[in-house]
Backbone atoms as SQL, in Angstrom:
CREATE TABLE atoms (id INTEGER PRIMARY KEY, chain TEXT, resi INTEGER, resn TEXT, atom TEXT, x REAL, y REAL, z REAL);
INSERT INTO atoms VALUES
  (1, 'A', 1, 'UNK', 'N', 31.048, 32.540, 151.701),
  (2, 'A', 1, 'UNK', 'CA', 32.394, 33.064, 151.845),
  (3, 'A', 1, 'UNK', 'C', 32.310, 34.433, 152.526),
  (4, 'A', 2, 'UNK', 'N', 33.067, 34.670, 153.610),
  (5, 'A', 2, 'UNK', 'CA', 32.991, 35.953, 154.315),
  (6, 'A', 2, 'UNK', 'C', 33.552, 37.092, 153.469),
  (7, 'A', 3, 'UNK', 'N', 33.020, 38.283, 153.726),
  (8, 'A', 3, 'UNK', 'CA', 33.508, 39.477, 153.028),
  (9, 'A', 3, 'UNK', 'C', 34.935, 39.777, 153.462),
  (10, 'A', 4, 'UNK', 'N', 35.739, 40.340, 152.557),
  (11, 'A', 4, 'UNK', 'CA', 37.109, 40.689, 152.948),
  (12, 'A', 4, 'UNK', 'C', 37.095, 41.802, 153.984),
  (13, 'A', 5, 'UNK', 'N', 38.132, 41.879, 154.792),
  (14, 'A', 5, 'UNK', 'CA', 38.203, 42.952, 155.782),
  (15, 'A', 5, 'UNK', 'C', 38.135, 44.326, 155.115),
  (16, 'A', 6, 'UNK', 'N', 37.486, 45.245, 155.773),
  (17, 'A', 6, 'UNK', 'CA', 37.367, 46.613, 155.294),
  (18, 'A', 6, 'UNK', 'C', 38.624, 47.394, 155.639),
  (19, 'A', 7, 'UNK', 'N', 39.018, 48.307, 154.748),
  (20, 'A', 7, 'UNK', 'CA', 40.129, 49.218, 155.049),
  (21, 'A', 7, 'UNK', 'C', 39.572, 50.384, 155.852),
  (22, 'A', 8, 'UNK', 'N', 40.209, 50.663, 156.985),
  (23, 'A', 8, 'UNK', 'CA', 39.669, 51.632, 157.934),
  (24, 'A', 8, 'UNK', 'C', 40.582, 52.823, 158.174),
  (25, 'A', 9, 'UNK', 'N', 39.952, 53.973, 158.363),
  (26, 'A', 9, 'UNK', 'CA', 40.595, 55.156, 158.940),
  (27, 'A', 9, 'UNK', 'C', 40.148, 55.170, 160.396),
  (28, 'A', 10, 'UNK', 'N', 41.101, 55.164, 161.306),
  (29, 'A', 10, 'UNK', 'CA', 40.802, 54.984, 162.724),
  (30, 'A', 10, 'UNK', 'C', 41.117, 56.244, 163.517),
  (31, 'A', 11, 'UNK', 'N', 40.122, 56.745, 164.226),
  (32, 'A', 11, 'UNK', 'CA', 40.312, 57.865, 165.134),
  (33, 'A', 11, 'UNK', 'C', 40.584, 57.353, 166.532),
  (34, 'A', 12, 'UNK', 'N', 41.514, 58.013, 167.220),
  (35, 'A', 12, 'UNK', 'CA', 41.915, 57.592, 168.562),
  (36, 'A', 12, 'UNK', 'C', 41.903, 58.756, 169.539),
  (37, 'A', 13, 'UNK', 'N', 41.417, 58.481, 170.724),
  (38, 'A', 13, 'UNK', 'CA', 41.546, 59.389, 171.848),
  (39, 'A', 13, 'UNK', 'C', 42.282, 58.643, 172.944),
  (40, 'A', 14, 'UNK', 'N', 43.280, 59.263, 173.517),
  (41, 'A', 14, 'UNK', 'CA', 44.065, 58.574, 174.542),
  (42, 'A', 14, 'UNK', 'C', 44.709, 59.564, 175.484),
  (43, 'A', 15, 'UNK', 'N', 45.129, 59.042, 176.610),
  (44, 'A', 15, 'UNK', 'CA', 45.810, 59.867, 177.611),
  (45, 'A', 15, 'UNK', 'C', 47.286, 59.964, 177.264),
  (46, 'A', 16, 'UNK', 'N', 47.944, 61.023, 177.739),
  (47, 'A', 16, 'UNK', 'CA', 49.396, 61.123, 177.532),
  (48, 'A', 16, 'UNK', 'C', 50.104, 59.891, 178.101),
  (49, 'A', 17, 'UNK', 'N', 51.207, 59.551, 177.485),
  (50, 'A', 17, 'UNK', 'CA', 52.074, 58.443, 177.918),
  (51, 'A', 17, 'UNK', 'C', 51.460, 57.057, 177.751),
  (52, 'A', 18, 'UNK', 'N', 50.460, 56.914, 176.889),
  (53, 'A', 18, 'UNK', 'CA', 49.927, 55.586, 176.583),
  (54, 'A', 18, 'UNK', 'C', 50.931, 54.875, 175.683),
  (55, 'A', 19, 'UNK', 'N', 51.323, 53.655, 176.058),
  (56, 'A', 19, 'UNK', 'CA', 52.371, 52.990, 175.272),
  (57, 'A', 19, 'UNK', 'C', 51.792, 52.276, 174.054),
  (58, 'A', 20, 'UNK', 'N', 52.658, 52.045, 173.073),
  (59, 'A', 20, 'UNK', 'CA', 52.231, 51.488, 171.791),
  (60, 'A', 20, 'UNK', 'C', 51.634, 50.093, 171.934),
  (61, 'A', 21, 'UNK', 'N', 52.149, 49.278, 172.840),
  (62, 'A', 21, 'UNK', 'CA', 51.612, 47.924, 173.015),
  (63, 'A', 21, 'UNK', 'C', 50.145, 47.978, 173.428),
  (64, 'A', 22, 'UNK', 'N', 49.794, 48.895, 174.318),
  (65, 'A', 22, 'UNK', 'CA', 48.390, 49.048, 174.738),
  (66, 'A', 22, 'UNK', 'C', 47.528, 49.527, 173.579),
  (67, 'A', 23, 'UNK', 'N', 48.059, 50.456, 172.795),
  (68, 'A', 23, 'UNK', 'CA', 47.308, 50.975, 171.647),
  (69, 'A', 23, 'UNK', 'C', 47.063, 49.860, 170.636),
  (70, 'A', 24, 'UNK', 'N', 48.093, 49.118, 170.297),
  (71, 'A', 24, 'UNK', 'CA', 47.958, 48.046, 169.310),
  (72, 'A', 24, 'UNK', 'C', 47.010, 46.952, 169.798),
  (73, 'A', 25, 'UNK', 'N', 47.074, 46.602, 171.072),
  (74, 'A', 25, 'UNK', 'CA', 46.167, 45.593, 171.628),
  (75, 'A', 25, 'UNK', 'C', 44.719, 46.082, 171.583),
  (76, 'A', 26, 'UNK', 'N', 44.498, 47.347, 171.907),
  (77, 'A', 26, 'UNK', 'CA', 43.145, 47.912, 171.867),
  (78, 'A', 26, 'UNK', 'C', 42.600, 47.916, 170.442),
  (79, 'A', 27, 'UNK', 'N', 43.444, 48.260, 169.482),
  (80, 'A', 27, 'UNK', 'CA', 43.014, 48.255, 168.079),
  (81, 'A', 27, 'UNK', 'C', 42.623, 46.848, 167.636),
  (82, 'A', 28, 'UNK', 'N', 43.411, 45.850, 167.995),
  (83, 'A', 28, 'UNK', 'CA', 43.088, 44.460, 167.629),
  (84, 'A', 28, 'UNK', 'C', 41.760, 44.033, 168.253),
  (85, 'A', 29, 'UNK', 'N', 41.575, 44.376, 169.530),
  (86, 'A', 29, 'UNK', 'CA', 40.335, 43.984, 170.204),
  (87, 'A', 29, 'UNK', 'C', 39.120, 44.674, 169.590),
  (88, 'A', 30, 'UNK', 'N', 39.233, 45.939, 169.292),
  (89, 'A', 30, 'UNK', 'CA', 38.089, 46.708, 168.794),
  (90, 'A', 30, 'UNK', 'C', 37.773, 46.447, 167.326),
  (91, 'A', 31, 'UNK', 'N', 38.806, 46.212, 166.515),
  (92, 'A', 31, 'UNK', 'CA', 38.612, 46.188, 165.063),
  (93, 'A', 31, 'UNK', 'C', 38.858, 44.838, 164.406),
  (94, 'A', 32, 'UNK', 'N', 39.351, 43.880, 165.150),
  (95, 'A', 32, 'UNK', 'CA', 39.560, 42.547, 164.596),
  (96, 'A', 32, 'UNK', 'C', 40.529, 42.534, 163.427),
  (97, 'A', 33, 'UNK', 'N', 40.115, 41.867, 162.344),
  (98, 'A', 33, 'UNK', 'CA', 40.991, 41.671, 161.181),
  (99, 'A', 33, 'UNK', 'C', 40.920, 42.785, 160.150),
  (100, 'A', 34, 'UNK', 'N', 40.146, 43.805, 160.409),
  (101, 'A', 34, 'UNK', 'CA', 40.051, 44.888, 159.431),
  (102, 'A', 34, 'UNK', 'C', 41.409, 45.564, 159.261),
  (103, 'A', 35, 'UNK', 'N', 41.682, 46.000, 158.051),
  (104, 'A', 35, 'UNK', 'CA', 42.972, 46.611, 157.732),
  (105, 'A', 35, 'UNK', 'C', 42.934, 48.103, 158.055),
  (106, 'A', 36, 'UNK', 'N', 43.845, 48.532, 158.888),
  (107, 'A', 36, 'UNK', 'CA', 43.967, 49.943, 159.246),
  (108, 'A', 36, 'UNK', 'C', 44.892, 50.609, 158.236),
  (109, 'A', 37, 'UNK', 'N', 44.411, 51.695, 157.621),
  (110, 'A', 37, 'UNK', 'CA', 45.250, 52.393, 156.638),
  (111, 'A', 37, 'UNK', 'C', 45.699, 53.766, 157.115),
  (112, 'A', 38, 'UNK', 'N', 45.116, 54.265, 158.200),
  (113, 'A', 38, 'UNK', 'CA', 45.627, 55.487, 158.824),
  (114, 'A', 38, 'UNK', 'C', 45.077, 55.597, 160.237),
  (115, 'A', 39, 'UNK', 'N', 45.829, 56.291, 161.076),
  (116, 'A', 39, 'UNK', 'CA', 45.391, 56.649, 162.420),
  (117, 'A', 39, 'UNK', 'C', 45.204, 58.153, 162.443),
  (118, 'A', 40, 'UNK', 'N', 44.261, 58.626, 163.242),
  (119, 'A', 40, 'UNK', 'CA', 43.992, 60.059, 163.319),
  (120, 'A', 40, 'UNK', 'C', 43.642, 60.433, 164.753),
  (121, 'A', 41, 'UNK', 'N', 44.026, 61.654, 165.138),
  (122, 'A', 41, 'UNK', 'CA', 43.767, 62.120, 166.493),
  (123, 'A', 41, 'UNK', 'C', 43.851, 63.641, 166.541),
  (124, 'A', 42, 'UNK', 'N', 43.726, 64.184, 167.724),
  (125, 'A', 42, 'UNK', 'CA', 43.890, 65.619, 167.942),
  (126, 'A', 42, 'UNK', 'C', 45.379, 65.959, 167.876),
  (127, 'A', 43, 'UNK', 'N', 45.692, 67.141, 167.394),
  (128, 'A', 43, 'UNK', 'CA', 47.100, 67.502, 167.162),
  (129, 'A', 43, 'UNK', 'C', 47.968, 67.399, 168.408),
  (130, 'A', 44, 'UNK', 'N', 47.431, 67.708, 169.570),
  (131, 'A', 44, 'UNK', 'CA', 48.262, 67.669, 170.782),
  (132, 'A', 44, 'UNK', 'C', 48.624, 66.251, 171.210),
  (133, 'A', 45, 'UNK', 'N', 47.935, 65.236, 170.693),
  (134, 'A', 45, 'UNK', 'CA', 48.286, 63.839, 171.002),
  (135, 'A', 45, 'UNK', 'C', 49.165, 63.216, 169.914),
  (136, 'A', 46, 'UNK', 'N', 49.261, 63.828, 168.776),
  (137, 'A', 46, 'UNK', 'CA', 50.041, 63.265, 167.669),
  (138, 'A', 46, 'UNK', 'C', 51.533, 63.218, 167.963),
  (139, 'A', 47, 'UNK', 'N', 51.979, 63.935, 168.969),
  (140, 'A', 47, 'UNK', 'CA', 53.399, 63.914, 169.348),
  (141, 'A', 47, 'UNK', 'C', 53.703, 62.825, 170.368),
  (142, 'A', 48, 'UNK', 'N', 52.691, 62.114, 170.838),
  (143, 'A', 48, 'UNK', 'CA', 52.887, 61.075, 171.850),
  (144, 'A', 48, 'UNK', 'C', 53.729, 59.932, 171.284),
  (145, 'A', 49, 'UNK', 'N', 54.818, 59.567, 171.957),
  (146, 'A', 49, 'UNK', 'CA', 55.690, 58.497, 171.454),
  (147, 'A', 49, 'UNK', 'C', 54.960, 57.170, 171.238),
  (148, 'A', 50, 'UNK', 'N', 54.048, 56.811, 172.130),
  (149, 'A', 50, 'UNK', 'CA', 53.331, 55.545, 171.978),
  (150, 'A', 50, 'UNK', 'C', 52.458, 55.520, 170.737),
  (151, 'A', 51, 'UNK', 'N', 51.792, 56.623, 170.454),
  (152, 'A', 51, 'UNK', 'CA', 50.937, 56.701, 169.272),
  (153, 'A', 51, 'UNK', 'C', 51.778, 56.702, 168.003),
  (154, 'A', 52, 'UNK', 'N', 52.866, 57.444, 168.021),
  (155, 'A', 52, 'UNK', 'CA', 53.766, 57.467, 166.855),
  (156, 'A', 52, 'UNK', 'C', 54.352, 56.075, 166.610),
  (157, 'A', 53, 'UNK', 'N', 54.719, 55.374, 167.676),
  (158, 'A', 53, 'UNK', 'CA', 55.266, 54.021, 167.541),
  (159, 'A', 53, 'UNK', 'C', 54.206, 53.051, 167.010),
  (160, 'A', 54, 'UNK', 'N', 52.961, 53.206, 167.439),
  (161, 'A', 54, 'UNK', 'CA', 51.889, 52.345, 166.937),
  (162, 'A', 54, 'UNK', 'C', 51.686, 52.563, 165.442),
  (163, 'A', 55, 'UNK', 'N', 51.679, 53.818, 165.002),
  (164, 'A', 55, 'UNK', 'CA', 51.541, 54.106, 163.571),
  (165, 'A', 55, 'UNK', 'C', 52.702, 53.504, 162.789),
  (166, 'A', 56, 'UNK', 'N', 53.904, 53.610, 163.331),
  (167, 'A', 56, 'UNK', 'CA', 55.078, 53.025, 162.673),
  (168, 'A', 56, 'UNK', 'C', 54.947, 51.507, 162.604),
  (169, 'A', 57, 'UNK', 'N', 54.522, 50.878, 163.692),
  (170, 'A', 57, 'UNK', 'CA', 54.364, 49.418, 163.719),
  (171, 'A', 57, 'UNK', 'C', 53.333, 48.948, 162.693),
  (172, 'A', 58, 'UNK', 'N', 52.290, 49.748, 162.489),
  (173, 'A', 58, 'UNK', 'CA', 51.251, 49.413, 161.514),
  (174, 'A', 58, 'UNK', 'C', 51.616, 49.857, 160.100),
  (175, 'A', 59, 'UNK', 'N', 52.690, 50.639, 159.988),
  (176, 'A', 59, 'UNK', 'CA', 53.134, 51.195, 158.706),
  (177, 'A', 59, 'UNK', 'C', 52.031, 52.038, 158.056),
  (178, 'A', 60, 'UNK', 'N', 51.437, 52.922, 158.879),
  (179, 'A', 60, 'UNK', 'CA', 50.366, 53.799, 158.402),
  (180, 'A', 60, 'UNK', 'C', 50.665, 55.236, 158.814),
  (181, 'A', 61, 'UNK', 'N', 50.108, 56.198, 158.079),
  (182, 'A', 61, 'UNK', 'CA', 50.291, 57.592, 158.478),
  (183, 'A', 61, 'UNK', 'C', 49.482, 57.923, 159.728),
  (184, 'A', 62, 'UNK', 'N', 49.958, 58.922, 160.447),
  (185, 'A', 62, 'UNK', 'CA', 49.254, 59.461, 161.607),
  (186, 'A', 62, 'UNK', 'C', 48.801, 60.864, 161.237),
  (187, 'A', 63, 'UNK', 'N', 47.491, 61.063, 161.168),
  (188, 'A', 63, 'UNK', 'CA', 46.936, 62.370, 160.810),
  (189, 'A', 63, 'UNK', 'C', 46.510, 63.087, 162.085),
  (190, 'A', 64, 'UNK', 'N', 46.785, 64.374, 162.125),
  (191, 'A', 64, 'UNK', 'CA', 46.479, 65.171, 163.315),
  (192, 'A', 64, 'UNK', 'C', 45.612, 66.360, 162.926),
  (193, 'A', 65, 'UNK', 'N', 44.616, 66.635, 163.752),
  (194, 'A', 65, 'UNK', 'CA', 43.688, 67.730, 163.490),
  (195, 'A', 65, 'UNK', 'C', 43.603, 68.639, 164.708),
  (196, 'A', 66, 'UNK', 'N', 43.535, 69.956, 164.482),
  (197, 'A', 66, 'UNK', 'CA', 43.353, 70.866, 165.617),
  (198, 'A', 66, 'UNK', 'C', 41.947, 70.707, 166.204),
  (199, 'A', 67, 'UNK', 'N', 41.825, 71.043, 167.464),
  (200, 'A', 67, 'UNK', 'CA', 40.533, 70.946, 168.148),
  (201, 'A', 67, 'UNK', 'C', 39.450, 71.709, 167.399),
  (202, 'A', 68, 'UNK', 'N', 39.802, 72.842, 166.800),
  (203, 'A', 68, 'UNK', 'CA', 38.804, 73.642, 166.083),
  (204, 'A', 68, 'UNK', 'C', 38.210, 72.881, 164.899),
  (205, 'A', 69, 'UNK', 'N', 39.017, 72.089, 164.188),
  (206, 'A', 69, 'UNK', 'CA', 38.499, 71.275, 163.077),
  (207, 'A', 69, 'UNK', 'C', 37.636, 70.128, 163.602),
  (208, 'A', 70, 'UNK', 'N', 38.104, 69.469, 164.650),
  (209, 'A', 70, 'UNK', 'CA', 37.346, 68.357, 165.226),
  (210, 'A', 70, 'UNK', 'C', 35.997, 68.832, 165.764),
  (211, 'A', 71, 'UNK', 'N', 35.969, 70.013, 166.351),
  (212, 'A', 71, 'UNK', 'CA', 34.745, 70.545, 166.957),
  (213, 'A', 71, 'UNK', 'C', 33.652, 70.820, 165.927),
  (214, 'A', 72, 'UNK', 'N', 34.020, 71.004, 164.674),
  (215, 'A', 72, 'UNK', 'CA', 33.034, 71.286, 163.619),
  (216, 'A', 72, 'UNK', 'C', 32.359, 70.022, 163.076),
  (217, 'A', 73, 'UNK', 'N', 32.837, 68.854, 163.466),
  (218, 'A', 73, 'UNK', 'CA', 32.299, 67.592, 162.950),
  (219, 'A', 73, 'UNK', 'C', 31.117, 67.142, 163.805),
  (220, 'A', 74, 'UNK', 'N', 30.008, 66.816, 163.139),
  (221, 'A', 74, 'UNK', 'CA', 28.826, 66.301, 163.833),
  (222, 'A', 74, 'UNK', 'C', 29.073, 64.833, 164.168),
  (223, 'A', 75, 'UNK', 'N', 29.025, 64.483, 165.448),
  (224, 'A', 75, 'UNK', 'CA', 29.336, 63.121, 165.883),
  (225, 'A', 75, 'UNK', 'C', 28.159, 62.496, 166.631),
  (226, 'A', 76, 'UNK', 'N', 28.175, 61.165, 166.727),
  (227, 'A', 76, 'UNK', 'CA', 27.114, 60.425, 167.413),
  (228, 'A', 76, 'UNK', 'C', 27.194, 60.556, 168.926),
  (229, 'A', 77, 'UNK', 'N', 28.406, 60.630, 169.451),
  (230, 'A', 77, 'UNK', 'CA', 28.598, 60.550, 170.904),
  (231, 'A', 77, 'UNK', 'C', 29.458, 61.684, 171.445),
  (232, 'A', 78, 'UNK', 'N', 28.958, 62.923, 171.405),
  (233, 'A', 78, 'UNK', 'CA', 29.763, 64.022, 171.944),
  (234, 'A', 78, 'UNK', 'C', 29.936, 63.896, 173.457),
  (235, 'A', 79, 'UNK', 'N', 31.059, 64.384, 173.951),
  (236, 'A', 79, 'UNK', 'CA', 31.359, 64.314, 175.381),
  (237, 'A', 79, 'UNK', 'C', 31.588, 65.714, 175.936),
  (238, 'A', 80, 'UNK', 'N', 30.728, 66.164, 176.847),
  (239, 'A', 80, 'UNK', 'CA', 30.946, 67.472, 177.469),
  (240, 'A', 80, 'UNK', 'C', 32.293, 67.548, 178.194),
  (241, 'A', 81, 'UNK', 'N', 32.706, 66.450, 178.796),
  (242, 'A', 81, 'UNK', 'CA', 33.991, 66.431, 179.510),
  (243, 'A', 81, 'UNK', 'C', 35.159, 66.640, 178.542),
  (244, 'A', 82, 'UNK', 'N', 35.108, 65.984, 177.394),
  (245, 'A', 82, 'UNK', 'CA', 36.149, 66.162, 176.380),
  (246, 'A', 82, 'UNK', 'C', 36.114, 67.588, 175.845),
  (247, 'A', 83, 'UNK', 'N', 34.923, 68.126, 175.658),
  (248, 'A', 83, 'UNK', 'CA', 34.800, 69.503, 175.172),
  (249, 'A', 83, 'UNK', 'C', 35.465, 70.479, 176.134),
  (250, 'A', 84, 'UNK', 'N', 35.256, 70.282, 177.424),
  (251, 'A', 84, 'UNK', 'CA', 35.864, 71.157, 178.427),
  (252, 'A', 84, 'UNK', 'C', 37.376, 70.994, 178.460),
  (253, 'A', 85, 'UNK', 'N', 37.841, 69.758, 178.411),
  (254, 'A', 85, 'UNK', 'CA', 39.278, 69.485, 178.539),
  (255, 'A', 85, 'UNK', 'C', 40.077, 69.830, 177.291),
  (256, 'A', 86, 'UNK', 'N', 39.498, 69.577, 176.102),
  (257, 'A', 86, 'UNK', 'CA', 40.282, 69.684, 174.869),
  (258, 'A', 86, 'UNK', 'C', 39.755, 70.706, 173.862),
  (259, 'A', 87, 'UNK', 'N', 38.589, 71.275, 174.135),
  (260, 'A', 87, 'UNK', 'CA', 38.049, 72.263, 173.207),
  (261, 'A', 87, 'UNK', 'C', 37.290, 71.658, 172.040),
  (262, 'A', 88, 'UNK', 'N', 36.964, 70.382, 172.125),
  (263, 'A', 88, 'UNK', 'CA', 36.157, 69.696, 171.121),
  (264, 'A', 88, 'UNK', 'C', 35.370, 68.593, 171.822),
  (265, 'A', 89, 'UNK', 'N', 34.106, 68.387, 171.447),
  (266, 'A', 89, 'UNK', 'CA', 33.322, 67.350, 172.102),
  (267, 'A', 89, 'UNK', 'C', 33.647, 65.930, 171.641),
  (268, 'A', 90, 'UNK', 'N', 34.544, 65.810, 170.678),
  (269, 'A', 90, 'UNK', 'CA', 34.913, 64.488, 170.183),
  (270, 'A', 90, 'UNK', 'C', 36.323, 64.510, 169.632),
  (271, 'A', 91, 'UNK', 'N', 37.080, 63.473, 169.933),
  (272, 'A', 91, 'UNK', 'CA', 38.382, 63.277, 169.297),
  (273, 'A', 91, 'UNK', 'C', 38.305, 62.067, 168.378),
  (274, 'A', 92, 'UNK', 'N', 38.035, 60.887, 168.916),
  (275, 'A', 92, 'UNK', 'CA', 38.087, 59.657, 168.114),
  (276, 'A', 92, 'UNK', 'C', 37.095, 59.675, 166.953),
  (277, 'A', 93, 'UNK', 'N', 35.819, 59.933, 167.236),
  (278, 'A', 93, 'UNK', 'CA', 34.827, 59.924, 166.160),
  (279, 'A', 93, 'UNK', 'C', 35.103, 61.024, 165.142),
  (280, 'A', 94, 'UNK', 'N', 35.350, 62.226, 165.614),
  (281, 'A', 94, 'UNK', 'CA', 35.582, 63.338, 164.691),
  (282, 'A', 94, 'UNK', 'C', 36.831, 63.111, 163.847),
  (283, 'A', 95, 'UNK', 'N', 37.907, 62.627, 164.454),
  (284, 'A', 95, 'UNK', 'CA', 39.142, 62.375, 163.704),
  (285, 'A', 95, 'UNK', 'C', 38.929, 61.280, 162.662),
  (286, 'A', 96, 'UNK', 'N', 38.203, 60.221, 163.021),
  (287, 'A', 96, 'UNK', 'CA', 37.915, 59.156, 162.054),
  (288, 'A', 96, 'UNK', 'C', 37.111, 59.699, 160.878),
  (289, 'A', 97, 'UNK', 'N', 36.107, 60.519, 161.168),
  (290, 'A', 97, 'UNK', 'CA', 35.275, 61.077, 160.103),
  (291, 'A', 97, 'UNK', 'C', 36.061, 62.022, 159.195),
  (292, 'A', 98, 'UNK', 'N', 36.988, 62.779, 159.753),
  (293, 'A', 98, 'UNK', 'CA', 37.817, 63.661, 158.925),
  (294, 'A', 98, 'UNK', 'C', 38.822, 62.872, 158.089),
  (295, 'A', 99, 'UNK', 'N', 39.354, 61.799, 158.639),
  (296, 'A', 99, 'UNK', 'CA', 40.397, 61.033, 157.952),
  (297, 'A', 99, 'UNK', 'C', 39.841, 60.045, 156.928),
  (298, 'A', 100, 'UNK', 'N', 38.597, 59.611, 157.116),
  (299, 'A', 100, 'UNK', 'CA', 38.027, 58.602, 156.231),
  (300, 'A', 100, 'UNK', 'C', 36.911, 59.162, 155.377),
  (301, 'A', 101, 'UNK', 'N', 35.983, 58.275, 155.041),
  (302, 'A', 101, 'UNK', 'CA', 34.830, 58.700, 154.247),
  (303, 'A', 101, 'UNK', 'C', 33.596, 57.945, 154.731),
  (304, 'A', 102, 'UNK', 'N', 32.483, 58.595, 154.591),
  (305, 'A', 102, 'UNK', 'CA', 31.242, 57.946, 154.967),
  (306, 'A', 102, 'UNK', 'C', 31.005, 57.928, 156.459),
  (307, 'A', 103, 'UNK', 'N', 29.943, 57.239, 156.848),
  (308, 'A', 103, 'UNK', 'CA', 29.579, 57.185, 158.265),
  (309, 'A', 103, 'UNK', 'C', 30.528, 56.281, 159.055),
  (310, 'A', 104, 'UNK', 'N', 30.404, 56.357, 160.352),
  (311, 'A', 104, 'UNK', 'CA', 31.204, 55.490, 161.216),
  (312, 'A', 104, 'UNK', 'C', 30.803, 54.032, 161.005),
  (313, 'A', 105, 'UNK', 'N', 31.777, 53.190, 160.775),
  (314, 'A', 105, 'UNK', 'CA', 31.545, 51.746, 160.730),
  (315, 'A', 105, 'UNK', 'C', 31.696, 51.158, 162.125),
  (316, 'A', 106, 'UNK', 'N', 32.569, 51.778, 162.912),
  (317, 'A', 106, 'UNK', 'CA', 32.800, 51.392, 164.298),
  (318, 'A', 106, 'UNK', 'C', 32.627, 52.648, 165.149),
  (319, 'A', 107, 'UNK', 'N', 31.440, 52.848, 165.746),
  (320, 'A', 107, 'UNK', 'CA', 31.247, 54.013, 166.613),
  (321, 'A', 107, 'UNK', 'C', 32.192, 53.968, 167.812),
  (322, 'A', 108, 'UNK', 'N', 32.280, 55.078, 168.474),
  (323, 'A', 108, 'UNK', 'CA', 33.177, 55.233, 169.624),
  (324, 'A', 108, 'UNK', 'C', 33.046, 54.079, 170.604),
  (325, 'A', 109, 'UNK', 'N', 34.210, 53.538, 170.957),
  (326, 'A', 109, 'UNK', 'CA', 34.288, 52.439, 171.926),
  (327, 'A', 109, 'UNK', 'C', 35.574, 52.625, 172.717),
  (328, 'A', 110, 'UNK', 'N', 35.513, 52.374, 174.007),
  (329, 'A', 110, 'UNK', 'CA', 36.705, 52.499, 174.843),
  (330, 'A', 110, 'UNK', 'C', 37.224, 51.111, 175.188),
  (331, 'A', 111, 'UNK', 'N', 38.496, 50.892, 174.893),
  (332, 'A', 111, 'UNK', 'CA', 39.162, 49.620, 175.177),
  (333, 'A', 111, 'UNK', 'C', 40.433, 49.940, 175.952),
  (334, 'A', 112, 'UNK', 'N', 40.491, 49.507, 177.190),
  (335, 'A', 112, 'UNK', 'CA', 41.692, 49.741, 177.985),
  (336, 'A', 112, 'UNK', 'C', 42.047, 51.210, 178.134),
  (337, 'A', 113, 'UNK', 'N', 41.026, 52.064, 178.220),
  (338, 'A', 113, 'UNK', 'CA', 41.257, 53.496, 178.371),
  (339, 'A', 113, 'UNK', 'C', 41.545, 54.230, 177.073),
  (340, 'A', 114, 'UNK', 'N', 41.529, 53.531, 175.947),
  (341, 'A', 114, 'UNK', 'CA', 41.785, 54.130, 174.636),
  (342, 'A', 114, 'UNK', 'C', 40.460, 54.188, 173.888),
  (343, 'A', 115, 'UNK', 'N', 40.098, 55.373, 173.408),
  (344, 'A', 115, 'UNK', 'CA', 38.842, 55.552, 172.688),
  (345, 'A', 115, 'UNK', 'C', 39.120, 55.356, 171.199),
  (346, 'A', 116, 'UNK', 'N', 38.321, 54.493, 170.569),
  (347, 'A', 116, 'UNK', 'CA', 38.530, 54.111, 169.174),
  (348, 'A', 116, 'UNK', 'C', 37.227, 54.281, 168.411),
  (349, 'A', 117, 'UNK', 'N', 37.312, 54.837, 167.202),
  (350, 'A', 117, 'UNK', 'CA', 36.191, 54.901, 166.269),
  (351, 'A', 117, 'UNK', 'C', 36.782, 54.753, 164.873),
  (352, 'A', 118, 'UNK', 'N', 35.992, 54.245, 163.919),
  (353, 'A', 118, 'UNK', 'CA', 36.550, 54.035, 162.579),
  (354, 'A', 118, 'UNK', 'C', 35.507, 54.210, 161.489),
  (355, 'A', 119, 'UNK', 'N', 35.983, 54.686, 160.352),
  (356, 'A', 119, 'UNK', 'CA', 35.202, 54.806, 159.125),
  (357, 'A', 119, 'UNK', 'C', 35.933, 54.041, 158.029),
  (358, 'A', 120, 'UNK', 'N', 35.267, 53.884, 156.899),
  (359, 'A', 120, 'UNK', 'CA', 35.966, 53.349, 155.734),
  (360, 'A', 120, 'UNK', 'C', 37.044, 54.350, 155.337),
  (361, 'A', 121, 'UNK', 'N', 38.179, 53.837, 154.904),
  (362, 'A', 121, 'UNK', 'CA', 39.277, 54.718, 154.493),
  (363, 'A', 121, 'UNK', 'C', 38.877, 55.466, 153.227),
  (364, 'A', 122, 'UNK', 'N', 39.332, 56.708, 153.130),
  (365, 'A', 122, 'UNK', 'CA', 39.005, 57.537, 151.969),
  (366, 'A', 122, 'UNK', 'C', 40.028, 57.453, 150.888);
């Protein structure tokens, strides 16, 4: 008998104006049947209508962290380009680690231009 789906805290990195349908499709592709219990990202993306709509569609909270908090998190896949652009070397992995507990269950992966990482929900 297969194990039940894990409850996940999901970190997201995305470009401005990404629509909710793309976000939801990327989450399904990356995470399958696992249950998402929260979305997390950098504070400047938390105001994006597509991300807010995706959180509403999933009926989960959207947690936002300042770049300074994200930058303090040790991550598997830091990005110098992200560090230059946003002031933190990681958004998706760092946000997932802050929002959840334990190590990454789903390391950083890009699906349709959306960066996704996930931990067990805390």
